[in-house]
Every structure is written in C-alpha cells, then in structure tokens.
N, C-alpha and C positions, 0 to 999 in steps of 0.2 A: 482315667483315660489320658489326661494331660501329661502325667508322668510317663505313661507308656509311650506316648508320641515323642516326648523329649528323649527318652532312652533309644527309641528307634532312629531318630534323627542323629543322635550322637553315634550310634553304631554304624549308620550309613556313612557318616563323615570319616569315621575311623577306617572303614573298608576302602573308601576313596583315597584317603591319605596313604594307606598301605599300597594300593595299586600304583599311585604316583611315585612312591619311593622305589618300588621294585622296577618300574619302568625307567626311572632315572638311573638306577644302577646298571640296568641292562644297556641303556644308551651310552653311559660312560665307559663301561667295559668294552662294548663293541667298537667305539671310536678309538679307544686306546689300543685295542688289538689290531685294528685296521691300519693304523699308522706306524706301528712298531714292527721290528724285524726279529722278534724272538719267538716265532711260532715253533721253530725247530732249531735245536742247538746240538753241537757235537764237535768232532775233531776230524781233520783231514790230514792224510799222510802225504807229505811232499818230500822230494829228495833234498838233502842238505846242500846248501850252496858251497861254492869253493871259498876257502879262507882267503882273506885279504888283509891289508893293513888296517882297514876299518872294522873288519869282522874277524875276530880271533877265536871265538867259541861258537858252538852249535854249527860247525862247518866241517868240511872235509879238507884236510891238509895234504895236498899231493906232493909237497916239497918242491924245492927249486935247486937244480944242479947248475951252478954257474959255470963250471968247467966243461960240462957236456950237456947242452940243452936237449939233445935228442935222447938222453937216457931216460928210460921209463921208470917212474916211481909209483909203487902200488900202495893202495890204502887197505889196511887189514880190517876195516870195519865191515861187518856183514849183518844181514838180517835187518831188523828194525833200527839198528844203530846207524844205518845209512840214511834214515829218514827223520824228518821233523814232524811233529804233530801240532798243528796249529788249530786254534779254536775258530769256529764259524757260527754264525746265527743267520737264520733265514726267515723272512716274512712274506707277506703276499706280494709286495712290490720288489723288494731288493734282497740280495744275499750278500752278507759282509763276512770277510775272513781276515785274519791277522796278516800283516805284511811281514814276511820273514826277514826283510832287509832293514826294517826300522820298527818303531812301536806304533805306527799308524795302522789303519784298516783300509782294505780295498773292498769296494762294493760294486756289485754287478746286478743288472736287472734280472729278476727271477723269471720273467717272461722269456728273456733270451736264453736262459739256461734250460728251460723246459723243452722236452722233445717236441718235434713238429706235430706228432700225433696227439699230443696232450694240450696244445695251445688253445684249441677251441674250448675244451673243458675248463682250462684255467681262466679264460676270458668270461665264460659263463659263471664261474665262481666269483670273479670280481664284480660282475654286474649284480649277482645275487646278494653279495655283501653290501653293495651300495643301496640296493632296494631295501635290504634289511634295516639299514640305518635310517633311511628316509621314512619307512613305515613306522619305525620306533618313534621318530620325531613327531609324526602325525598322531600316533596313539598317545604320546605324552602330552601333546597340546590339547587333545580332546579331554584327557583325564584332568588336566589343570582347569579347563573350562567347567567341567562337572564339579570340581572341588570349589570353584568360585561361585557358580550359580547353583548351589545345592538346595535353594529354597523352592525352586520349581521342580516338582516331581516328574512331570511329563518330559520337560527338557532334559532332566537328569537321566531319565530312562533312554532317551534317544542318544545322548552323548555316551552313555555306558555301552549301548549296543554297538555303535560305530567304533568306539575305542577298543572293545573286545575283538571285533572283527579284524581291525587293522593290526592289533597286537598278535593275534593268532597267525595271521598271514605272515607277519614279519618273523615270528618264531620259526615257521616252516621254511621260509626262505633262508634264514640263518643256518638252520640245521643242514639244509641241502648244500649251502655254500661251504660250510666247514667240512662236510664229508667229501665233497668234490676236491677241495684243496688238499686234503690229506691223501687222496688217491693220486693226484698229480704229483705231489712231493715224493711219494713212494716210487712212482715210475721214474721220476727224475733221478732219484738215488741210483737206480739201476742203469738207466739209459742216458744220463746226463753227460756233460763233458768230462773227460778223464781227469782233468786238473781240478775239478770241483767235487767229484764224488766223495761222499763222506766215508771215513774209516769206521766210525760209529756215531750214532746220533740218537736223540730223544726229543720229546716234545718240551717246549719251553713255556715260560710264564704267559706269553701272549696267547698261545693256544689254550691255556687254562682259562685265561680271562675271556676268550671268545666263547667257550662253553659255559662259563659262569654267566655271561651275558644272555645266552640262550636259556639257561635255567631261570634267571630272574625274569626274562621276557614271558616264559610260559607261566611262571608264578603270578605275574601281573595280569595275564589274560584270564587265568582261572579265578583270581580274586575279583576281577571286573565282571566276569560272567556270574559269579556267585552273588555279587552285589546287585546285578541286574535282575537275576532270578528272584532273589529275596525281596527286592523292592516291588516287583510285579506281584508276588504272592501277597505281600502286605497290602498293596493297593487293592487287589481283588478282595482280600478279607475285609478291608474297610468298606468297600462298595457293597459287599454282601451284608455286612452288619448294618449299614445304612439302609439298604433296601428292606431288611428284615424289621428294623425299627419303624420304618414308614408303614409297612404292612400291619404291624402290631398296633400302631397308632390309628390307622384306618379301621382296624377291627374293633378297637375300643370305642371309637366314635360311632361305628355302626351299632355296636351292642348297646351303647347308651341311648342312641336314637330309638332303636326298637324297644328298649326297656321303657322309655318314656311313653312311646305309643301304646305299649301293652298296658301300662298303669293307667293311662288316660282312658283306654277302652274299657278296662275293668271298672274304673270308678264311674264311668258313664253308664255301664250296664247295671251297676249297683243302684245308682240313682233312679234309673228307669224301673227296676224291679221294686224298689221301695215305694215309688209313687203308685205303681199298679197294685201293690199289696194294700196300701192305705185305701185306695179306691174300692177294692173288692171287700174289705173288712168293715167298712163304714155302715152303721144302721140308720134306716130312714124312719123318722117319727111321723105317725098319722094322727091328725087331730081327732078328739073324742066326739065332737059334734058331727063329724062326717061318718061315724059308724052307725049302722042300722042294726039294732038289737033284735029285730024281728027275724033277721036272717039266721040267727043262731039256732040251731036245732034244739028241740026240747029234750032229745035223748041225751044231749051233753049235760044238761042239768041233772037228769036222772042218774047218769053215771057218776057224777060228782057226789050225789047223795049216797 
C-alpha cells in the first residue's frame, strides 16, 4: 500500500507539472501574440512615386523638357508596372507598412482603420483578449500553489477545481476574441481605407501563436480536470476501503465475542450435565443391621430352591 500511495502521489505531481507547463506556454503565447503586429501579413498595391534626384528606381519618370515646360511627357508603363507592392503586417493594436520613400515603416492604429460598424466588435475582442490573459494568470497561479502544496489532498482538490474553472473560462474567452478579430479584419479588408486595403494577405505567426495559446490552454484545463477527477476517485476508493476494513474488523471482533460466549455457555452446560449425571447414577448403601429379614416373603426362598 505504501508503494501504491507513493506511485499515486508521483503521478499526481506529474499531472500537476504538466498542467502548469501547458498553462505557462499558453500564457507566453497569448502575451506574445497580444503585443505583436503579425496577426495578418501581406502586400499592398500603391502607385509608384515620381522620380527625383534622391529616388531613381521604383518610380515613374515623367521626364523634364527644359525648352518647353508645358510639353506633355507620357509614361508607357501600364498595368501593375505602375504600382509598387509594399509589405504590411497587422496586429490587434497597430498596422504597419513599408515606407516607399525610405526603408522605415509607418504604423497606424488598427482601431482607426476598422469601419465604424466594426469598432464595437473590435473593442469587445480587445477586452476578451485582456480577460483571457488575466484568467490565464489566475489559473497559472492556482496551479503553482497546487504544485507547491501537494501534500494536502483537500486543499489540492479545491485548487484543482478553481484552476480548471478559470482555465476553461479563459480558453472560451480566447476563442471568442480570436474569432471576432478575424471577422473584423476581413471586413476591414473590404471596407477599410483605400490606401490601406491589402492586395493579398494571409495569417501571420502571431495569429498562429494565439491559436497555439488556446490549444495549450484547453490542454491545461483538460489535464487539470483529469487530475481533479482522478484524485476524487482515488480519495473515494481509499475512504471505501477504510470503511470496509473497519466493518471487517468490527465483524471479526463480534464473531470472536459471540464465539467466546458460545464456548463459555457450552462448557457451562457440560459441567451442569456432568454433575447431574453423577448425582443420578450414584448408589446408596443401606446398613445390614437396619434390614428386617422377617419382611422377606417365604415364597422368595422357595423360588430360589
């Protein structure tokens, strides 16, 4: 039983450590995705700027006629040759794109870029993301407490239960926040400012980290619930085994008591029966001088002859 208890304690600690690890990764991924701007990446098509002394390539050269400034000079570039394709990346807070005039980046608030009809959903997504991170922090703290105070089973069960509840709630909020942001971004692609609308786009590594955080969060919640359920089952099994051993011990004591009483009653009955038998089988001797021979009938003597 001691080895089984040690194995169960070790298994419980392993499950708690796994839950803490998954929750830590979920928290790390969610914070990283929340503060980065690579949820969606792609290219934007913008007109080429006019060539100048500082910019001689990736531009449109209209030419200069020094003799007749009013003379019109045409550019024979058509189609996509008249445009530049600059890279952009967008997060929850900001959208950044390349500056066509230098090698720097220009960033704008994504809240300002979103259509007015989607701003409410975007703010709801932001609040859900923040609540998601806060609940992850609470669940992670409870799991760490459970890992430290693993000797007390009752306190461990309470911590497991609260940690599982907070982790499940955080996972649901995170999923809702990710879905709402995706919907807002897709609407912004169609109805956003013309100078920002992407030519093509795809999801970036921040978006992948956000969903990886959700996956780790749900894994941590499932592991915590499994640990809670298994601990409750083991605790009930121990209690049932203890109660059964107590009943068996009481039954043995009662059986021994009644056995002793039965043996005592049987031995007492045997003693009483033996004494009565001895009393009934004992012969009484009569002295000879007390006998009267005249009382003996004469016919007895004749019969003997």
